[in-house]
N, C-alpha and C positions, 0 to 999 in steps of 0.2 A: 503491500499497499504504499503512495504519497508521502515523505511528510511534511506533516500539514505544519509543520512549525517552522516551516521556508514560507518566506510573504507571497511571494509567487503562487504557489499551491496552495497554501492557504486561502486564496481570493479565488480559485478555481475549487475547492475540493471542498470547501466547507462556507462557501460565501464570504471571507471577512474584507470588508472594503480594505484596500490602500490605500493610505492618504499619500498623495505625487508629495514631491519635494516641497519646502515652500518656496525657495527662489524658482521652482515649475509653475507654479499655480496661481501666486498671488504677486503682486509690482504697484508699486507706486511710478509711475511717470518721472521723468529727470528733467526740470527745461534746461536745454542746452547751452543756449543764447543769454548773453546778459540782459536783462531786463531794467525799466526803471519804474517804480509805480508813484501815480501826482494822485493824491487824495483830496478832492472837495473838501470841505467842511470837518475837515480835520479836528476840531477843537468841538465837534458834538458827540454826540452820546454813541452814536453807532461805531466811530473810530475806535473812540478810548473800547468801548468795553467786547468789542469784536473783530471788528478789523487788526487791532494793535498786535492783540493775541495769536492769532489766526496767525499775520507775516510771522510774528516769532517763534509758533511750532512749526510752521515749513522748514524756519531757518534751522531749528537746533534739530529738527528729522534728518536736514540734510538733502531737501527737496527746492530749497531755492540755487538757484545758479551761482556759480561762483563768483560774479561781477553783478552788482544789483544794487539800486537805490530806492529809498523811499524818501518822497518827495510830500511835505504837507504845504494845504494851498487851505485859505479862508482869509477873511477879511480883519480877523482878530490881527492887532500887531503882535508879534513875537519873534525873537531872535531863534536863532538854533538853537542855544542852548536852552532857553526856556521850555522850546517845545519838547524836546528829549526828558525835560524835566517832566511833563506833562505826561508822555507816552509811559516813563519809565512808571509813575503814580499810579496811569491805568493797568498796567502790568500785576503792580503789584495788590490791586483791589482787584484783578479779576482777572486772574492768573498767576499767583505767585510766581511756580516752578518755571513759568518764561524766565523769571531774572538771572536767573543761571547762565543767560547767553546773552545778557543785556551791554557787558562790558565789548564785547564783537559785535552786537548792533547796530549801537548807539554812535558809530562814527558814520554810518550808513545814512541816517535820518539828516535829513537840511528842511528848511522852511520859507516859502514863498508867499508873502501876502498878496493877495489879490482880493478885487473886488470885480461881482460875478458879471456887472453889465460894463464894464469899464474894461474897451477895445486895447489900451495902452498898458493895464497891467497883464495883459496874455500876450502881447510882445514883451513883456520883460521877463514872464516868464518861460517864452521860447529860446529868451536870451540865455536863461540861467539853467534851463535844462539842456542848451547846448552846451554853453561850458563846465556844467558840469561831467557833461558826458565824454568829452575830452581829456577832463582832469581824472577819470577814472574808466575810461576807456570801455562804455556803457552802449556805446553802438546808438541804433535808431527806435530799438524796439519801447513801448512806452504804453503804460495803461493809467486812463485816465479813469477813475472811482470817485460818481460823485453821492456821497454821503451826504446830502445838501436838501430842503424840501422840492417833488416833481415842478414847484412854479420855477425853480432855478435852470432847472433842464435844459431850458431852451437855451438860453442867455449863453451857460458855458457852452454847447455844442456850437453855437454861432460863432461866440468868439474864441474858442480852439482855433476852428475851421480859418477865420479870420487872419490868424495868427499862424498860419501852415504845419498847425499841430497834427491833422486830421490825414495830412499827409502821408501816404506808406511807401515813398521813395526812399526811404533810408530804413524801413523796418515797420512794425506793423505799430499801428496807434489804433488802440479798441480803447470802446465807450462803455461801463459798465453804471447801470444804473439799476437801484432798486422801485420795489414796488411802492405806489399802485403806478399803472402804465395808464394814466390817463383816470378820469372819473365816470366817464360813461364811453359808448362805443364812439361819438360825435369828437371829446377831447380825447380822445387815444387816437383817431383818424390826424389830429391837428398836430398830437405830438410825435406822430410817426413822420408827419411832413416835414415838422421841424427838424428833426433826427436824420431823415435819410435825404436830406440836399445837402448832406454835409458829411457826412456818415454811412456808408454801404452797409448793409443788413449784418455782412460777415463780420463788420467792425463790432455790433451792436451785440453789447454781453446783459441782459436782460435776466437780473437775479429772482429767483425762486429757491430761498436758502431749506426751504421742505423738503427738496427735490435732493438732496444733497445728505440729508440725512441718512444712515445706513442702513435701516428695518426700510423706507421708499427706495433705496436703488435693489435692496433685494426682491422687492417685488415683481423684479421683473428673471432676476435670478432665481427666482422660486417657481416661475408659472415656466421660465423658458427653459432650465436648464435640468429639468426634471419630468421624468415622464408620467409621473402617478398623480399630477394636478392639470398637467392643460386636459387630456382628454374631458376631465367631468368642471372644467372651468368656464360652463355654457348651459344656456336657458333648458338642458332637458334638466341637471343636473342644484341647478343653483334655483332656491326660493327668494332670496333676496339678497343684495347686502347693504351696510350698513361704514361710514365715516363718520367718525364721531371727531372730532376736534374741542377739547372742555380748555377753558383757564379758568383759573381760578380766581386772579388780578381782574382789579376794573380799570377805566383808562388812564387811571396815571398821570404820568405828568404827558398825555398823545392826548389830551380832551379837546385843545383846539384841531387839530387834526383829526380825532376820531368821531366828533362830533359833525363835522362835515363829510364820511364815509358811511360810517356805519357800517354792523357785520357784513350785509352783502359786499361790499365794496371792497374791504379791508381782508376779509377773510375766503367767502365764495371764488370771487373773480378767479382768483392764483392760484393759492394754496389746495381751497376742495377742487376745485377741476384739474388740477396735476392730478391729485390722489384717485382721483374718478378715473382718471385719460390710464394712468398704468394697470388701474382694475382692469380694465375693458379693452385696452389694446389689441389690435393682431398682432403676431410676432415679425416684427422687422426680418427682411431678407437677411440684415447684419447688423450688429450693433453701436451704429454708425449715426451720429448726430442728425444730419438732416432726413434717415430714413427714419429713425424715431419717431423726430419730430412730425414727418408724414402720417405717421399712425393715430398721432395724439391728435390730428387737425381734423382725421375722418371721424374718427368719437364723439367731437366736439361738431361736426355737420351731421351725426345724427342723434343730436341729441333733440328730443318732443319737443315743439313749442310751449311753452306753458298757453293754457286754455285761460281768458281772463277772468270768462263766467263761472269758470271751476276751482278760480285760484285757491278758495280755501280751503279745498280736500287736499292741495298740493304743498299747501305755504303756510306757517305760522311765525309770527316774527312777536319777539318779546322784548321789553326793557328791565334790567333791575330794578328791584325796591333795594328798600334796606332791608339786611338781616343779619345774619354770623355766618362767616368764613373761616373756617378752621379756629372756633372759637372766640374770633375775635368781629365785633363790630362795625359793619361794614356800609357807608351810606349807600343812598341811593343813587342810581345814574343822573340824575338832577339835581342831587348832591354833592355832587364831583365839583372839583376848582374846575372853574374854566365852560362848566357845559351852561348854555342858557335855562331856563327856569321852565322855561315851555317846550322843552325842546322833545321832539317825535322820533329821534335818530331810535333804530333797533339796536342793541347790543345782542340779540340771541336770534337764532333762525332755523326752521328745520323745515326738510323741503323733501318732497318725494319727488325723481326725476327719471326718467327713461329714454333708454339707448338703442333706439329703432333700425336695429341691423338685424343679420341672421342670428349669430350668436346670442345676443341681447333681447331679442324681443318679450315685451310684456315682464320681463324680471324689473321690481324697481329696485333702485335706489337710494336711500335714505340718508341725507345729510345733515347733521346738528352743528352747530357749532354758537359758543356763544361766551359771554365774559360774567365773572362774578360765580363761576359754579363750583360744585365741594371738590371738586381737586382737577390739575393739570392732567389730561390725558390726551394723548389723538391715538387710536386706534380704528383697522379696517375689521371688520367681522364681514364674513362668509358663511350667510347659513343655506346650507346645505337641502333638499326637499327629504323628507321622511322615507322609509321605505315603502314601498307602494302595496306591499304585502306584509303582515306579520303573523308568521307560521307560531309568533309565540303568544297568539291571542288567547289562550285559554287560561294560563297562567302570568301573564302581567296586561293582558285588555287591549283594546289595537291602537292605542297612541304610545309610542316610543321614539322617544326624544332623540330628532334630528342632529347630524355632525354639524359641527361649526369649524372653521379655520381664522383665528383671529390674528393679524399683525398688528403686535404693539410699538410703535412710535415714539414716544415717549407717554412717562420717563425712564421707565427700562424699555430698552427694545430688547423685544420678542415675539416668537411664532409658537403660539400654541394650537395643540389639534384633539378636539373634544370628541368621543365617541361611546359609546354603549360597549359595556362588558360584564361577566356574572361576578357577583361578589361572592367572598369566598364564605363557604360553608353551606345556608343555605342556599335555594334554588331563587336569586332576584337578582332584577337589574340593577344598574349604577352608572351614573356619566363619570368617567373616566377622562385627563387632559395629561395631553404629553407636552412636557413645557420644552422650548430650544432658546436659552439665554445667548443674547448675540453674542457676546466678548465670553461666554464660555469657554473655557479650554484654547483660550486666543491671548498669547503672548507678545504678539507682533506689533507693529505700528499701527497707530490708529489717526486719523484727522478728524477734527471737528467741520461742521456744515460749512461753515464759513470759511477753512483752511482750505475746503476739498471746494468750492468755487472758483475762490483766489488761485487754486493750482490750477485748475482747469481754464482760467482766464489767460493765465502765462501760456500754456500750452495748445491754447485756441481747438480746444475742444467745447462747443455748442450745444451737449446732448443733455447736460439739464439745465439749460435755458430755455425762456420763451425765445417764439420768432412771434413774428409780426400779425401772419395770419389766428395763430393760437389765439392769443391776445383779442384780435376784434372777435374773434367766432364763439369767443366765455363773453364779452360783453354785449353781442347781440343778440346770446340767450337769454339773458340776465336783464334784457332793457326791461321788458313788462314787470317787473319787481322791484326796476327802484325808481319811481314816482314817489311821492311823500304818501306816506302809511296811512291809511284810516286807522284816526283814532280808535276807533271803535272796534278794529281788528289787531292792535297792538296792547297784546295783556302783558301784564305787569306778574316778575315774578322776583321771591324772595331771595337775596343775595345767598347764597347757600344750597339754595336748590338747584334741581337738575332741569330748572325752565318752567313756564307756565302752565301750570293744569292744563291746558286746549294743548299741548304738545304732549300729552302724556304717548297719545297713542302713538309717537311714533316713535316712546323711550321704550315704557314698560312693556307693550306690546311686542319690541321688538329687540329685549331682553340689551338695552343700552343703560340699563338703571346698573350703581354698582352692584 
């Protein structure tokens, strides 16, 4: 008999899977050429809380090129030294381990004061970047990250182009923008026109950091790298899919922004639609940016339009009142600083949507998101249909609980499968769950969501970024929901609850309560 202790024979004889060597199965792409990062709005919260820790992590992990520079740009009057001290303080607050590389990283940071609506400021910026490139042999590759309010996007893009900084004759010039990409379809098109008259589509990177979360990326791996899932990933076997993005926090310091956008524009037009698309797309022929984004656009085109006459059957909107969250008293939305006392902005939405194509016809997708809910949780649950006929009906009755696959995105990244099994001892049926913790047994390198998207910006890989047609298709789909909500259809819910009672059919009936 073959020696089953031999790994190769064990795989065949005993069915034991052999894990390939780590260097053969996983890698982080290395950026070859030098690059200069220019961060507009560098004195704001996003740069200090997310971008600087992400860049420091990339540097510490060896993912940055040998030659690179980080240039901060904002309207604040700072010197290079005071800018560096600000960034050091940000690392100390948000990512203390990154301070281990600070002494080596700090000399690569410099600062340039820029007024976003002043062409002369951009002429000076261009000269400063040229001088820096010559002194440090940085070449012409540049990434312009707009960590500024969306109202400043157009002015910065125009002035960058006028100063010659959109030109790619000496290296790539990439423009990175954060959501929101407009406030509705009309403003999205205005923004698109403003950007595309100065930058080509391949130069524009529209970030959605949800796409860079590990479990979100794992959706495609789970579906298309395993033969056991894809055959049942369709209308024949799936009863419904629920997508939940719950936040325990309120609007905090973002009241002026949030009250202008609300939950539909802030969460559904981008994050929720991306999660929906990953659950529903057809397999592209190759894992390549344009092919993946082509399939997403097909899904967005297949979304069934909302029936205005039956809107209440498919949408529930809510706004949080005062309550307890985590044992602490939380104010009502209308009592938050910066929120008008008569605001009708929704902070919660639950909706049912359909994808009208051969794979998903008739399968409801429930999407729920809100603020001041009991906990921070993002997950996707694929509820399979029950068995068509129970041979155990005389023992357990006709009803047998159906299988469920749950992909937890945050706070802990894991995948779990619930199925039925016999309990030990008496003839009794019980639900059991197999859990896969994403980081269990893994000791290799890991990147935060922002570190991953910044790395992809340097590599020029747009797989995890929005394309303009997808942006416009999602705005068009949501358009009937974006008008001022009927006060009689905006339901209050206590902070710390799972939303208004009127949304109960979306929650309790489909297992979304804790």
